[in-house]
C-alpha positions in Angstrom: 5.2 -20.0 6.2 2.5 -22.7 5.8 3.8 -23.6 2.3 4.1 -20.0 1.0 7.5 -18.3 0.6 7.7 -14.6 1.3 10.8 -12.6 0.7 11.9 -9.0 1.0 10.7 -7.0 -2.1 7.7 -9.1 -2.9 4.2 -7.5 -2.6 1.0 -8.4 -0.7 -2.5 -6.9 -1.0 -3.1 -5.1 2.3 -6.3 -3.3 1.8 -8.2 -0.5 -0.1 -7.9 3.2 0.1 -10.6 5.9 0.4 -11.2 5.6 -3.3 -11.6 1.8 -3.1 -8.3 1.3 -5.0 -6.1 -1.6 -3.9 -3.2 -0.8 -1.6 -0.2 -3.2 -1.8 2.5 -3.6 0.8 6.1 -4.2 -0.2 7.5 -6.7 2.2 10.4 -5.3 4.1 10.5 -7.8 7.0 8.7 -10.9 8.1 8.1 -11.6 11.8 7.0 -15.0 13.1 5.8 -15.4 16.7 4.8 -18.6 18.3 1.1 -17.9 17.5 1.1 -15.6 14.4 2.9 -14.2 11.4 3.4 -10.5 10.6 4.8 -8.4 7.8 6.4 -5.0 8.0 5.5 -3.4 4.7 5.9 -0.2 2.8 2.5 0.9 1.5 1.9 1.6 -2.2 -1.3 2.9 -3.7 -2.2 1.5 -7.1 -3.9 2.4 -10.3 -5.5 -0.2 -12.5 -4.3 -0.3 -16.1 -7.3 -2.0 -17.6 -5.8 -2.6 -21.1 -3.0 -4.7 -19.5 -5.0 -6.1 -16.5 -2.2 -4.9 -14.2 -1.9 -2.5 -11.2 0.6 0.3 -11.5 2.2 1.1 -8.2 2.3 4.6 -6.8 4.4 5.2 -3.7 3.3 8.7 -2.8 4.8 8.6 0.7 8.2 6.7 1.0 7.7 6.7 4.8 4.3 5.0 4.8 4.9 1.7 6.7 2.6 -0.6 8.5 2.7 -3.9 10.3 0.0 -6.3 9.3 -1.0 -9.8 10.3 -1.0 -12.5 7.6 -4.7 -13.3 8.4 -5.6 -9.6 7.8 -4.3 -9.5 4.3 -6.8 -9.3 1.4 -4.8 -12.1 -0.3 -1.9 -14.1 1.1 -0.2 -14.7 -2.3 3.1 -12.9 -2.6 3.4 -10.9 -5.9 6.5 -10.0 -7.8 6.7 -6.5 -9.4 7.3 -6.2 -13.1 8.6 -3.1 -15.0 6.4 -1.9 -17.8 7.5 1.3 -19.5 9.5 2.2 -16.4 6.5 1.7 -14.0 6.4 -1.0 -11.4 3.3 -3.1 -12.0 1.6 -6.1 -10.3 -0.5 -8.8 -11.9 -2.9 -10.5 -9.5 -3.1 -14.3 -9.4 -6.9 -14.0 -9.1 -9.7 -11.4 -8.6 -9.9 -9.6 -5.2 
């Protein structure tokens, strides 16, 4: 969409939680209408691992889904998850 490729399993930054920690959405489905672009995502809280400069994902509720517009994302770049010591982690492309 507009030069950016989104695919199932990639992650996008969807917001912040009550503790101001980043919340990421795992893309489950992309929906394009004639006027807009939406994502159905599974929400994951995150914990910053400062020594590695990555965010460790915590999926506390496997049924926490949301539908969000592309323009409402904190950042539109899709992010791949990496496994570090058995944990799924994300590395941001730039500061949020």
